[in-house]
N, C-alpha and C positions, 0 to 999 in steps of 0.2 A: 385378632385382625394384620398387625404388621408383618407377623411369620407367613400368611396368608398370601397377603401380597409381594411378598419378597419370593414365595415359590412361585405365585401366577404370574408375572409381571414381569419383573426385575431378573429374575432366574431365565426367562421365557427369551427374555428382549435382548440379554446380555451373555447371557450363560453362564457355566459358575465357573472355568475359570477362560483362559484365551491359551489358543492352541500355542504350542513350541514355537513355531516360526513367526506368530505375531509376537509373542512375547521378544524372539533373537530381536525383530526390526522394530519393534520399541525401544531396544537397548541401545542399538544402532541410532536410531536417531537420540534418545538423549547423549550418547556419548558423544555425536560432534554438533552436538548443537554450539558449543562455544563458538568451533569454526564457521558455523553457518552465520552463527550472530555478527563475529568480524567482518565478514565479509559483505555482510546485507548493510551495516552502518558505513562501511569504506564506501561502498559504492554508491549510497544515498547520498552521501558527502558531497563527490565528487558531480552527481546528478544534480543537487541544491545547488553549486555553486558552476555549472553550466549551463542550469536553466536560470538563476541570477542574472545572468549577464547574457542572455540572450535577445534581441532584438524583436520577437515576436511573444515576448513575455510582457503581461505588466505586472505581476505580482508573484511570490513565491512564498508560500506558510509553511517554513520549516522552522521550529523551537533552534538551530544550532546557527540562523545569522542574527547579526548583533542586531537588528531593527526588528525582531520579533519579541513580542511584548512578554512571552516566557525565556526569553534568551538564561537570563539568572537564572532562574530553575533547572534549566537545563543543564546548564558548565554543573550546578551544585550536584544533582542527583544522575547524570549521567555525563561523568566526567571523563570517557572513556567513549562515549556516544551513544546516540538510540535514534529510535523513533525513524524507521524505513516505510511509514505510511501517511504521505502529506498530500497537499493539494496547490495545485498553482494556477494564475490565470492567464489564458491565450490574450493575446491583442486581438481585437475583431470580435467576431459575432459568433451566435449559438453553432451558427453550420462548420465556421471554422472549427468551432471546439472538436465536433463532430468529425469533419475531416481529419483533423489534426488523428483523432484516434484509430479512427480505419485504415489508415495509413501504415500506421505502427504493423513491425511484423512480428519481434521477440512479442512483445508486452499481449498478454492473452487481457481480452475484455469478459473479467468474470468480477461479483461484487464480492467475493471474499478478498480476505488480505492475509498478509505475511505468511504467505507462500514463497518454498524456494523460485516459483518461478517469479518473473515480473509481471504484474496485473495493472491494467488501469480501467477507468472507469469513470462515467457522466453523471456525477452524483445530484444534478440537474433536474435530470430526466431519466432516473434510475431509480437508487438507495434511496434518495430526499423528495422523491415527484409528489407524497404524500402531502407534504409541507404547506403550510399558507406561505405567502409572501410574506409574509411580515417576522415568519420562522426562516426561511430563509437567508434573509437577512439578518437575521440576528446569527446566526452561524456561517454567516460568510461566503454564501454558499449561491452564486450564479449562473446565469446561461451560458459564460464562458470559462466555468471553473472545470479542472481536470481533477482530479484521483489517481495520486502513481501508487506501487506499492512494490518497493524497489526489491528484486532475485538477488539470487548468487554469480547471477551470468558472467561472464567476463566484462571488466567494465567499457571497455572497446566495443562491444559490439549493443550494448545497450545507449550509449551518447549518440553511435550512429545513427540507431534505429531512430533514437528525438529526434537526429539532426535532419535524415531523410523525409520521416515527417511532417516536420517543420516546412521543408522546402517544399512540398505539395500542397501546404496552406497561404 
């Protein structure tokens, strides 16, 4: 039965082997992964610092911050840095959060995470919209929460994009 399933389903869906070109692109991706991760981490720490000091931000939720409850674990397990996905709170209303997101130019409005490009989403009305009010509160997701996934673009471009979007709220 298992062999039949392999032939009828898995082989049909995935193929016997990947093509030479797909194997080459996969290998290229694996070989360049350490460089991309370094850039993700470097960019993220600079964005976290920028947001933590911004007057239109009420809170930043990233474990690299000394005020974060998991900062000791972050330092222990990620001595070179990590976590390019995090949330922050905009001072204001849900409409301000939406306006901020809508005015970003570099960031793509997508729910997936850990992409090479920078991404943004409003979890309260998208990825977590099926949760109850109690569940949202337990996850610290509010109408002003914005989730970022920081990519590998030049940091000056990322910061400039965030800055110009804040200027419009």
